[in-house]
N, C-alpha and C positions, 0 to 999 in steps of 0.2 A: 215277782222278783223286785227287789229294791233297785232303784235306778238313781242316777245322779243328774244334777242340774246342767243346763246348757251354757255354752260359752259362744259368743258371737265372733265371726271372723270376716264380716262382710263390709262392703263399701257403704259409705254414708247414703242414707235415703233422704234426699233433699226435699224439703217442702216446696211444692210448686206454687208459684204466685200467679195471680190473674195476669195474663199477658196475651196479646193477640199478635200473631205473626203476619205481617203484611206481605204482599207479593204473590205472584202466580207460581204455579208448579214449574219446576225446572229439573229435568232429569239429571243434570250435572250436579245437583245438590243432594242426590240420593245417598251418596257414600261420603264418608269423611276421611278414611284411611284404609290402606291396603298393606298386607304383608303376606308374602308367599301366595297361597291360593285363597286367602280369607279377606273379605271386604267388610269393613265395619260401617253400618248405616250412619247417616248423619244424625239421626235421633240419639244414637249411643254417645256421640261426641257432645251433643247438647246436654245430655244427662250428666256426663262427666264434668262438663263446664259448670253445671249447676252445683255439683258436689264441691268443686274447687271454690266457687263463689261463697257457698255457705261456710266452707272451712275458713276462708279469709275473713268472713264476717264474724266468726267466733273468736278471731284473734284481735279484734279492735273493739273499742268502746261502742255501745249501742247509740251513743250520741253522735258518733262520727259517720260520715259517708264513706263506705268501704273504698270506693274507687279514688278517693282523695287521700287515702292513707298509704303507708308503706308496710309491707309484710316482710319481716326478717331483713329489712334494709333494701327491699326491692319494691318498686311501684306496684300497687295492688293489682292493676290490670295485667301487668307482665307476669306477676306471680301466679295469678289465676290461670292465665293461658298456659304457662309452663306446667302447672299442676295438672290441668286437664290433659295435656300432652302425655304427662307421666302416667296417668290412668289408662290412656289408650295403649301406651307401651306395655303397661302391666298386663293388659288383656292379651296382647300378642305374645308376651313373654310366657305367660302361663299356658297358653295354647301350644307354644313351642315345647314347653316342658312336658305337656301331655304326650306329644309325639316322641320326644326323646325317651320317655319312660315306657312307651308302648301302651299308653292308656287311651281309652276311648269313652266317649259319652254314649251310654246305652239308652234304649227306649225308656227304661225306668228313670234314668237320670233326667231326660227331657220332660217326662211326665211330672216328676217332682218339681222341676223348674217352673213349669206352667202353673202348677198349684200355688207355688210361691208368688209368681207374677199376678195371678188372679186375686190372691188375698190382698196384695198391696193395691192393685188396680181399682178395687172396690172403693178405696179411700182416696187415692191420688190420681186416678186415671184421667178424669176430666181436666184437672189442672195441668197434668203432664202434657196432654194433647194440645193445650193452648200454647205450650212452649214449642211444640213440634216434635215431642217425644212420643212415638207410637208404641203400642203395647209390645210389638215384636222387638223394637229397639231396646226397650226396658228389659225384656226377657233376656236378650243377648248380653247387654251391658251389666246387668245386675245379677239376675238369677243364674244364668249359665256361667258367668264368670265365677261366682261364688262356688258353684258346684265343681267346676274344674279346679279351682284353688284347693278345695278340700281333698279332691282325689289326688292331686299332686302332693299335697302336704302329707296325707296318710301314706302314700307310696314312699316318700322320702324318710319319714320318721317312724313308720310302722315296721313290723317284723320283716327283716330282709332288706330294708331300705338303706340308702346310702348314709343316712344319718340316724339309723335305728336307735331308739331309746331302749336301754336295757330294762328287762322285766323288773329288776330290783329297784330301778329308779321310779317306775310307776307305783310299785308297792309302797315305797318310802313316801311318795307324794300323798298317797291315800292315808297312810298312818300319821303323817305330819299335819295334814290340812283338812281332813274330812272328819265328820262327826256322824256316828251311827246312833240312831235313837228311835224310841217308840213313845207314844204319849196318848192321852185322851184329855179332853177339855170339857169344862162345865161353864156355861155362860154366867156372867155377872149381871144379867138382866132377867126380867120376868114379864109376863103379859098381865096387865091389870084388868079390872072389870070392864073397861072401855075398849078392850082388845088392843091396847097400846103397849109398846115396849118401854119399860121403866127400869131404872137401876135397882139392884137389891139394896135393902137397908143394911146398915153396918152390922146389925144383929144377924141378918140372913147371910151376909158374907162370912161372918164368924162361924156360923153353923155349917156352911158349905166347906170352909177350910177344915173344920174338925172332921167332917165326913171324909174328905179327901186325904187327910193325914192318917186316918185309920186304914184306908186303902194302901197308903204308902208303907205303913208298918207291916201289913200282910204281904205286900210284894217283897219287901226287904227280907222277911222271914222265910219266903219261899212258899207261903200258904196260898198265894195267888199270883197269877201272871198279870201283866198290865192289861192284856186283852180280856182276861177274866174280870178284872176290876171294872174295865170300861163297860162290859156287858152287864155286870151286876148293877152298876150305877144307872145305866140306860133303862133297865127294867124298873128301877125305883122311881125314876122321874118320867117314865113312860115316853121315852124318846129313843131314836136310833142311836146306836153306839157311835162314838166319835173317835174310836181307836184309829191311829195312824202310825206308819213307820216311815223312816226316811234316812237317806245318807246324802249329806250335802256339806260343802265347805261354807265358810262364812258368807261369801258372796252369793252363793246359791240360796242360802236361807234368807238373805236380804232381798234378793230378786223374787223370792216366793212370798214376800211380805210377812215373814214370820216376825212377831213382835220383838222389840228390843230386849224385853225381859227374858224371853225364851232364849235368844241368842246369847245374852250375857250369862244366863244360868248354865247352858250346855257347855260353854267354854270353861267355866269354873269347875264343873263336875268331873269327877274321875269316872272311868269306865266302871259300870256296875252300880253307880249311885242312882238314887231315886229322890226326886225333889218335888214339892208342890210349889209351883211358880204362879204368881199373880201378874197378869198383864192388864192392859186397859179394859178389855172386854171379856176376858176369860180367866178362869183359874185352871191350871194345867198340872196334871200328874205326869212328870217327865222322867224317863229312864234312859240313861246313856248306856249304850251297848258296846261291847268290844269290837272295834273296827276290823281287826284281823280276821274275825270269823266270817266276814262277808267279802273279803278281798277276792277270793277265787270266783265267787258268784259275779262280782262286779266285772272282773277281767274276762269272763266268758263272753261278754257282750262286745261286739265290734263297735257299737255306738259308744259305749262307755270308754273303751280304749281310745277311740278318737277324741272324745271329750277330754280325757286326761292328758293326751298328747298335746292338744291345743292349749291347755292350761300351762303346760310346761314349756312349749316351744313355739307357740304362735307368734309371740312378739319377735323372737329371733328370726323366724322365717319371713314374717311381714317386712322386717327391715331388709332382709336379703333380697326380697322381691322388689322393694322400692329402689334399692341400690342398682339392681340389675336393669330396672326400667330406665333409670337415668342415663345409662350407657348403651341402651338397646339401639341397634342400628338396622337399617334396611326398610323402615316404614315409608311408604309413599303417601303423602298427604294431599288432600284435595283443598287447594288454597281458596277456592271459591266458597267452600263451607266455612273455613277458618275466618275468611274475611266477612262473611255474612253474620255468623253467630258469635257475638262478643259478650264479655262480662256485663256490659252496660244493659243488656236486655233484661237482666235480673234486677239491677238497681232501679231501672225505670218503673218496675212493677211495684215498688214500695215507696213509702213516703220519705223515708230518710236514707234509703240506699242500703238498708240492712235486711237480712232475712233470718229465718229460724231453721233449725234442723229437726226433722222428725225423729223421735225416739220410738222405734217400732220393735215389736216382738210378735212372733207368730209361729207358724209351723216350723220355721227355720230360724227362730230367734228367741232371745231371752236375755240375759244380762248384758251390760254394755262393755265391750272390750275394744278399746280403740288402738288401731295400729295403722300407720301411714295410709296405705291404700286400702287396707281392710278395716277401716274404722266405721263403727256404729253397729247396727243391731240386727241383722238377720243372722241366723245362726246355722250351724251345721245341723243335720238331722239327727242330733244326739238326744238322749232321753232325759226325762224329768222324773222326779220322785214319784213313785206309784201312788196315785190317788191322794196325794198329800194336800190337805186344805190349809189355808192360813188359820193360825190359832189366834189371830189378832182380835 
C-alpha cells in the first residue's frame, strides 16, 4: 500500500555539550516540579532548560554570547527560565488533557517510547548524562510527552473529537497538496575497466534518453505500464528493477531527498502525463497518477489520517497548548532545583556561549515542523512511502 511521509510534532532535541556537574547526591534534587499526583524528575527540567537555551541561541547572532543578549525584549537568562517553565507546564497540561479525555498510555505506548529513547540515547546519551539528564528523565520529558501529545491531538481532531476535521477537508488536502506517482530510474554513471564509477559520455546519455523516450511512448499508448517498462529495461542492463511508487507532498519529497528536477517535473505535470526527467545522477521515467484513485486507500490507514491531521492542524493545536501552558496553574516547583540548574551551565560548556540544535529523524521523525513547544524533529509514528528510494 502506498503511504505518505511523516510530519514532526516533537520538542527540540538539544545537542548536549561536554559539562560536568559538581556536587554530591542530594535527594531533594530528585524532582523539579509536581502537579496532582505526578512528579517530574530534575533531569526532565534540565532537558527543558537545554531546549530553551538552544532556542534562545537560535535567535541571536553566533558572534554574541547568548546570556548577554535580550530575547524578544527580555534578558536572555530570564527568557530561558520562563521558556523552560512553560515546557514543564506543557507536560502537565497534556497529561491533564489525557485524563480529561479518558486517554491512557498503554504498554504498547510505553514500549514505543522506549524504542524512541534508545535510538536517541545511542547518539546523545553520554553527553546528556554529563548534564545530569538520565535516560528515564529523557524518556519522560521527550518520548512520553510526544506520545501523549499525539494521543490528545488525535482524540481532539480525529473522528468524534471536539475539533473533528471533516472527511471532506482531509480529501481536499490530499487533492490540493499531494502527488501520486510511479517511476523507474537509470543511472547516469557506469563502471569502467578499473571497477570505478564514471559518468556516461554525452553520446551514451543521448542513447539512454532515446531508449527511455521509447518506453515513454509505449506507456502513453497503453502498450506498456511503467512497471513493465522498468522490468524490461532491467533485463536489458542486467540489473534489478528500480520501479517505485509514492504519494507525497512537496515537503515529503524534499525530506526523502528526491532531486529538484523530479519535484519540479511532477509539479508541472498533469495527472496521466509521462515524462523523461534528467537529474544529477539519474534519468527518470516519471508517470503522474490520479490522486483521487488512492484517496480511499490512504484514508483507511489510521497512521495516514493522523499524518494528514497534523499537517492541517498541528500548528493550531501547538499554539493552543503553548497558550494554555502560559496560564497553567497549580504546579509546585522545587526551588532548590531551579536555583541549582541555570542557563549558564550550557553557556559555560561552549567557547562563545552559543550551542547548536540537533536535527534528528528516526522511528518517530522525519521532516522538520516547528511549533512552539512541539518544535523540531521527532515525529509521530506515521508512515513513509513504501520502499521509495531517492532518485537523486
